[in-house]
N, C-alpha and C positions, 0 to 999 in steps of 0.2 A: 504494500500500500504506500502511496506517495504521501509524504508529510504535508500538512496544510500549507497553502501558499503564503499565508500571513507569517508563519514561522520562518519560512525561507527569507522573506523580506526582512524580518526582524534580525535574522542572523547576518544578512548582508549589510544592513545598516550598522550593526554592532561592529562588524569587521572593518567597515569603512571608517567608523568613528575611531577605532583603535589606530588605524593608519594615520588619520589626521592628528591624533594625539602624539603619534611618533614624530611628526614634523616639529612639534614643540621641543621634544627631546633633542632633535637634530640642531635646532636653533640654539638651545641652551649649551650644547656641547661645542658648537661653533663659537659662542661667546666665551666660554671657558678657555678655549684654545687661543682666542685673540687676547684674552687677559694674560694668560701664561706667557705669551710671546711679546707682551709689552705694547700691543696696539691700544688696549683699553685698560682702565682701572675699575675694578669691581671686586671688592672684598667679600661680597655676599653670594656670588653665583655658585661657589663651591658648596655652600650650605644647602642648596636645593638639588644637588646632583649626587646620586649614590656613587661611592668610590671615585670621587672627583680626581684624586691624585693618580689614579690608574688609567684615566681616559687618554686615548691617543690624541696628538695634536692634529689639527686640520691643515690643509694645504695653504700656501701663501695667498692663493686666489680667494679661498673662502675667508681667510683672516682679513684680507683687505676689504672684501664686500661687507663683512660684518662690521668692520670699523666705519665705513662710509654710512651704512644704514644707521648705526647707533649715533654717530656724530650728528647727523642731520636731524634725527628725531629728538635727541637731547637738546639741540639748539632751539627747535620749535617749542618744546615744553618749557624751557627756561625763558624764552621770550614771552610766552603766555603768562607765566608767573610774574615776570617783570611788569607786563601791562596791568595785571591785576593789582600789583603793588602801587603802581602809579595812579590807579583809579581808587585806591584806598579800600580795596576789597580782598577778602580771602578768595582762594581759588579751589575749585573742585576738579578732580581728574577721574575719569571713568575709563579703565582699561578693559576692553571687551575681548575675550579670548586671551587673557593675560598669561596663562600657562606659568612658566618658570621665570617670568620677568622679575627683575630686582629693582625697578625704577623707584618704587616707593622708598625703599631703604636707602638707595643712593641719594635721593632728594633729601631725606631726613638726616643724612650724614653731611649735608652741604649747606650753603648759605641761604637756601630757599625754604628751609624746613618750617619757619614760622608763617610762611605765606600759604601753606596748604590747609584749607579748611576741612576737606574730606577727600579721601582717596579710595576708590572702589576697584576691585578686581573681580571679573566674572569669567567663569569657564565651566566646562563639564563637571558634574558632581564628583566623579572619581578623581579629577585633576585637583579640585579645591580640597578634597579630603586629604590627599597626599601633601598638598602645600600647607594645610592647616597643621598636619602632624609635624612637618618639618619646622614650621614656625614655633610650635610649642615645645619642640625638642630643646632642652636647655643647652645642649652642646652646639647648636647652630648659632646662637647669639642673636637670632632674629627677633625673639620676643622682647629683648631688652629695649629695642627701639619703640615697640608698641606701648610699653607700660602694661597696665591692666587690660586683659582681653578675656573674652568669653566665647566658648564654642556654642554653636547653634545648629539646628537641623541635623542632629545625629553626628556632629563633627564635620559636616560638609561646609558649614559657614563659620566665620570667625569675625567678631566685632571688637574694636577698641575705640578709643575716643575719636580717632581720625582715620582709621583704616578699617575697611569692610571687605571681606572675602565672601563672595556670593556664588552659589551653585546654580547653574541653569543651562539649558540648551538654547542657544541664541537663535536657532531656526524656528522655535515656537513663536506663537503670536505674542509680541511684546505686551499688549494690553492684558494678556492673561497671566503673565509672570512678573512683570516689573513692579507693579504697585505693591505686591506682597513681598518682593525682595527689597526694594529701596525703602519702603515704608516712609518714615519722615527723615531718613538719613540724608537724602538727596534734596537740596534746596533749589527751587526754580529761580531764585533771586541772585545767585552767585554766578560769576563767570565760570564756565564749565568746559573742559576740554575732553573730547572723546578720542581714544587711541585704538586703532585697529591695525595690528601688525600681522599680516598674512592670515586674515580671518574671513573677510567678506568673499574672497575668491573661492572659498570652500562652500559657500552658501548659494542658493538660487538667487538670481537678481530680485525676484519678488520678495524673498525673505529679508535680504539686506536693505531693500528699499523701505519696507515696513519698520525695520529696526531704526534706521535713521529718522524716519518720519515721526516715530514715537518721541524721540528726543526733541525734534523740532516743535512738536505740539506742546511738550512739557515746558519748553522755554519760550513759548509764545505768550503775548499779553492776554490776560483773562481778568475776570472780576476779582479773583483772589490774588492774582499776580499782575498788577498793571504795568510794572516795570521789571520784566525778567532779565536775568543775566545774559551776557553774550555767550553764544554757543560756538565753539570751535571743534574742528574734527581733522584728524590726521589718519591717512590710510597708507600703509606700505604693503605693496604686493606686486606680483608679476603681471604683465599685460602684453598685448600684441603678439600672441603666440601662434599666429597663422603662418609665419615663415618657417623655413627649414629648421632653424634652431629651436623655435617654439614647439614644433612637432616632436622633436627629439625629447624635449623637456616633458611634454605631455605623455609621451609613450613611457618614459622612465617612471613617471608618477603612476600611470595606470598599472605598471608592473608591480607597484607597491599597493595597489588597490586604492589609490587616491585619485579623485576626479576634481576638476576645477569648473563647476557650473557657473561660477561668477565671473569668469574671464571673458566670456563671449561678447558682452555689450561694450567692451573697451578694447577695440582693435588697434588704437593709436594713442599716443600721448595726448593729443588734442581732445580726445573723447573723455579722458579721465575726470576733468572738472565737472562734467555734466552730472556726475553722481551727486554732487552737492547743489549745483545750480537748479536742478529740477525740483529741489525741495525748498527753494526760496532763500538759499544762502546769499549773503550780500556779495561775496567774492570767493573765488577758488582758483587754484593754480596747481600745476603738476610739473615735476622735474624728474628726469631719469637719474639713476644713481651715477651714471657715467658723467652727466652734466654736473652733478653735485661735486663729484670728485675733482673734476677739471676746473670748476669755476667758483665753488662755494666753500672750499676748504683752504685755509691759509697755506701758502707755499712752504713755510717753515714746518708745518705739520706733515705735509706730503713728503718733505725731505726726511723728517724723522722716521716715518713709518717705512719709507723706502730703504732705510738702513737696517731695518729689523730682520728682513729675510730677502733672499734673492728671488725676484718674481720673473720667471721666464715666460709665463703665459699671458703676456700683455694683451695680445689680440683677443684671446679667449676671455680675459677679464673684461675688456671693453664690450664684447658681445653679450656677456652675462649681465653686466651693469646696464646695458641698453634695454634690457627686457624687464627691469625692475624700476619702479617709480615710487615716489612719495608725493601724495596729493594732500593738500590742505585747503580747508575752507572755513569761512567764518560767517555767522549770522548775527549781525549787530542789530540793535534796537532800530526798528523801522522809522521811528520819529527823528532819528539823528544819524542814520546810517552813513550819509555822505561825509559827515565830519567826525565820525566815531574813530577814536584811536585804534580800535580793534581791526579796522580794515588795513592797517599798516603791518599787521602780524604776518610773518612769513620769512622764508630764507632770503638772504640778500647776497649777491655776488661779492667776492672778496674785495674787488675794486670799490664797489659801492660802500662797503663797510669802512674801507680806508678813508673814503671821502667824508663820511659821517664823523669819524674820529678826528 
């Protein structure tokens, strides 16, 4: 007798989710490698990886790509915090599909810790369960940053005064899951930055659109919130995979049972900002990692990382970086969008930064 079709579908979804979760492990191991080789500084990443000291190093190509991605997103986050400070407001950050990310701890270890009003991390329940266990492990040192914290939802959620780890499947209807998760922790009046690092590409375009729209609605003027906070969003992921290189990437991922349903609507760099503009964002822009590496990172930094390892695969590196992009968008208050300081948020070329200084 054949098993019920629903069981087969459930098993396939489970296997697919496991493969997606593995991509977070890959990214965390890549970051650990970049830290060990001196590209990045992150004293927390090893606390979230089992047997971190035994993990093999990644290639110079992967280390360089990890550096460019991290440097660009870190700069966008810090600019958002700086703008919040200039506006005299605390900032909220919501990291969706956070996985093994350490940004909260790195921010709390730096000059911007007093600017963070609330920090949220959302991911699959089994991911948040493991992260909560790692945080509560006294040997990790992660709980020291939090102060008093409490577990919730059978250990899958964790709350402290400023940090909230929340379990969910982001593909589900946001209206069904977010009110019960965020409760009163998320304020519609504070400037809030959403972070998506290789998340939306694994979701259907319809699901990702509903996800963004929920936050747009939450941070829109209403009777209860006449003056909502500015909403920013940063997306890092691959795009334009219809060429030969992209097809190779897709085939490699399929071999690992990973599909990219969210990549199809974005065949070009120019198409990426539409993800935000169709939801009424005030402005949006996208840059490839290749462009960021060439024009948005200081020459002294490029010289420093070039001395860390011999990079032989320059052409391959450029090809890879050309297929990954960072897109950012901001939705400012409609009453003063044209003069809002928030529309100035974004990466600036090195020359432009020098002119400002």
